[in-house]
C-alpha positions, -999 to +999 in steps of 0.1 A: -111-796+521-098-759+524-123-732+532-134-712+503-121-679+517-086-693+517-086-702+481-081-674+455-109-672+430-102-676+393-112-644+374-127-649+340-143-626+315-175-642+303-187-634+267-224-638+272-237-626+239-267-648+230-262-672+259-290-679+283-286-663+317-312-667+345-317-641+372-341-651+401-354-622+421-366-587+409-355-564+438-326-540+444-299-566+438-314-577+406-318-540+396-280-536+399-270-567+380-295-570+352-284-539+333-248-550+332-259-586+320-281-570+294-253-547+282-231-579+278-257-592+253-270-621+275-302-638+266-318-629+299-347-645+317-359-628+349-380-649+372-399-630+400-435-623+410-426-586+411-398-563+398-386-527+405-397-499+381-362-497+366-364-534+357-398-528+342-382-503+318-357-530+306-385-555+302-406-530+282-376-523+260-373-560+253-339-564+269-352-589+295-378-617+293-399-616+325-416-647+339-439-633+365-438-661+390-418-677+418-388-699+411-397-735+403-376-766+396-361-767+361-357-729+357-319-732+355-319-758+326-298-746+297-284-716+315-247-707+312-249-685+343-275-681+372-279-653+396-298-659+428-309-625+439-341-630+461-344-619+496-353-654+507-322-675+516-342-708+511-351-698+475-315-688+468-302-721+482-326-740+460-316-720+429-279-726+437-284-763+444-302-768+410-275-748+392-248-769+409-265-801+399-265-789+363-229-777+364-239-742+359-221-714+376-244-696+402-239-664+421-257-662+454-263-626+463-271-634+500-242-657+509-207-652+495-194-682+514-219-706+499-218-690+464-200-710+437-191-678+420-186-641+429-196-611+410-166-587+410-168-550+415-165-539+379-161-508+357-156-502+321-132-473+310-131-471+272-121-506+260-107-516+294-128-537+318-118-536+355-129-564+379-120-566+415-126-593+442-115-587+477-121-619+496-158-614+498-157-579+510-178-559+485-171-525+500-133-530+498-136-543+462-157-513+451-132-490+467-102-506+448-123-507+416-131-469+419-094-461+425-083-481+395-111-468+372-104-432+382-067-436+376-075-448+341-099-420+334-077-392+346-044-408+331-028-411+365-024-448+355-002-447+324-022-461+295-006-447+264+013-479+254-018-498+241-020-523+214-052-506+203-039-471+202-064-447+185-056-434+150-064-402+132-079-373+150-101-369+180-121-337+182-125-333+220-148-308+237-130-297+269-160-281+286-164-245+300-130-242+315-128-261+348-107-292+340-130-314+361-158-307+336-142-325+307-160-358+299-145-391+310-140-401+273-124-369+265-099-371+293-091-407+283-083-398+247-062-368+257-041-391+278-035-413+246-025-383+224+008-380+206-001-344+195-025-320+211-038-289+191-054-268+218-076-237+218-073-206+240-105-216+259-097-252+263-090-264+300-052-255+301-046-273+334-050-306+317-020-299+295+002-302+326-008-339+330+004-349+296+034-371+291+066-353+285+069-364+248+035-352+238+037-323+214+014-294+223+005-270+195-010-236+205-038-228+181-052-199+200-075-173+184-071-143+206-097-116+199-080-087+181-046-103+187-024-132+177-044-158+159-039-192+142-059-193+110-086-220+107-069-232+074-035-237+093-052-256+121-069-278+095-036-284+078-019-293+112-045-320+120-040-337+087-001-334+087+004-350+120-023-377+115-006-387+082+026-392+101+009-420+122+004-398+152-028-397+172-040-361+173-064-347+199-079-313+189-088-300+223-115-272+222-133-253+249-170-260+254-185-283+227-167-286+194-200-282+174-213-252+193-196-221+177-164-241+176-159-247+139-156-284+147-176-294+117-151-275+094-123-295+108-141-328+105-149-320+069-113-311+061-101-344+077-127-364+059-117-349+025-081-361+032-091-396+044-083-390+080-106-407+105-121-385+131-137-392+165-159-365+179-163-363+217-190-339+228-182-314+255-202-294+280-211-262+263-204-230+282-238-217+271-255-239+296-227-248+320-217-212+329-252-201+339-257-232+358-225-228+377-239-194+388-272-210+398-291-197+368-314-221+351-317-216+314-353-229+317-377-229+347-413-240+350-436-211+347-408-187+337-392-198+305-400-228+283-373-221+258-337-208+254-318-194+225-280-196+222-267-167+201-232-161+187-229-123+190-197-118+172-215-097+148-236-068+160-274-065+150-276-053+114-239-061+106-232-076+072-231-114+074-252-116+106-279-144+103-295-137+138-331-127+138-329-100+165-364-089+159-377-125+167-355-126+198-368-093+210-404-106+207-396-139+224-401-145+261-375-172+262-340-170+278-313-155+256-277-168+261-252-145+243-217-157+235-189-133+223-212-103+231-191-082+254-179-057+229-213-055+212-237-052+242-246-015+234-262-023+200-276-056+212-293-042+242-308-014+221-320-039+194-337-062+220-355-033+236-365-019+202-380-051+192-400-057+224-380-067+253-387-047+284-358-024+296-365-040+331-357-075+318-330-091+342-296-097+328-266-115+342-230-113+329-206-141+339-169-137+332-144-167+333-173-190+342-163-221+362-127-210+366-112-197+399-115-161+388-152-164+379-172-133+387-206-121+378-229-090+378-266-086+375-284-057+359-313-050+336-313-046+298-313-008+301-284-006+326-262-037+317-239-017+294-231+009+322-226-019+347-203-038+324-182-007+318-180+001+355-168-034+364-145-037+334-159-069+321-137-086+295-140-117+274-147-146+278-181-139+292-216-153+289-246-129+289-280-143+301-311-123+293-344-132+309-365-137+340-345-168+349-319-145+364-344-137+391-348-173+399-311-174+408-316-143+430-344-161+447-322-191+454-295-168+469-319-151+491-332-183+505-297-195+512-288-163+528-319-165+551-308-200+561-273-190+567-260-210+537-232-201+514-237-203+476 
């Protein structure tokens, strides 16, 4: 008989929904494997005197049936798959022997050579499942798995020619600017696009990764400059989708945070175009975080307010309650506020904010040219003028700015960089 390590295994995708699967052992190995089995819809029974806290959560949620006892003869009966995950080789051997006698596949976590089946290093990227076996070497299998999965996520592995190509429009939040901060799902859909309608604040470097035949439409809205109307953008989405092309509307930040994303979804819905919405990391939180500023901090701020400041306090059409924000002790995050900081600072101080309130202004957040200044509410306008701050910039008002200063001082004392 040939040794098991010289015979290539037969990879198979098991559809476990509603089928009995038995896991023996409740330690770290089971903690890794049980969530995947539960996600596959298996009718899971976990047999172990004790389990980890993570497994307790799954049990409490009803995803796993726990029999709080050691393994006994007959536990494998009726199972389609068995996983022997205890730290006792004798117990694992007994589990495997019973499964073998009942012609049930069993994975032994402690002994790949003696195991009838192996669990591949796996990943799911969209609708694609990746499974890798490497002759019983789990580290090598995981490394290959990661390389393939990363290639599918960032589109370095060509995946546009799919039988299940998306249809309609995908509204994708591109994040605060750094191309590495787009979501995995957003990047995958971008790689499948036939047409990309992009904003000025979307991560532009991602456009260089698109296939040569992808049509890129610039829908930038430049403040006080050239601008594509929202009506025309809406029309473009419908026009191209009706031609059978998959359209990605790539936006900066999150499409539903001051991004007019809902307007575009409504327009597509009225014309019968299906829309997939992919959330993005909003710059309102990500940019302060990138500078080490927490928008909330225990004992300092229990709330934060995100404000579109494209209209000054008191301007017709403004719905912002500046008086309430002035009275609040929470963190204020102001978007599109650069040209209106003079009336904004005056209003906040008039309604109760101290002139000494710390303020941070971050321009081009998360991008290579990112720069920031700190000031107080009564000095921030002069500081912004002196340092020639230009949009896009995020303004953070509140004592959390001092938390970032404290972090920087501690790092400096320890000789660490930011």
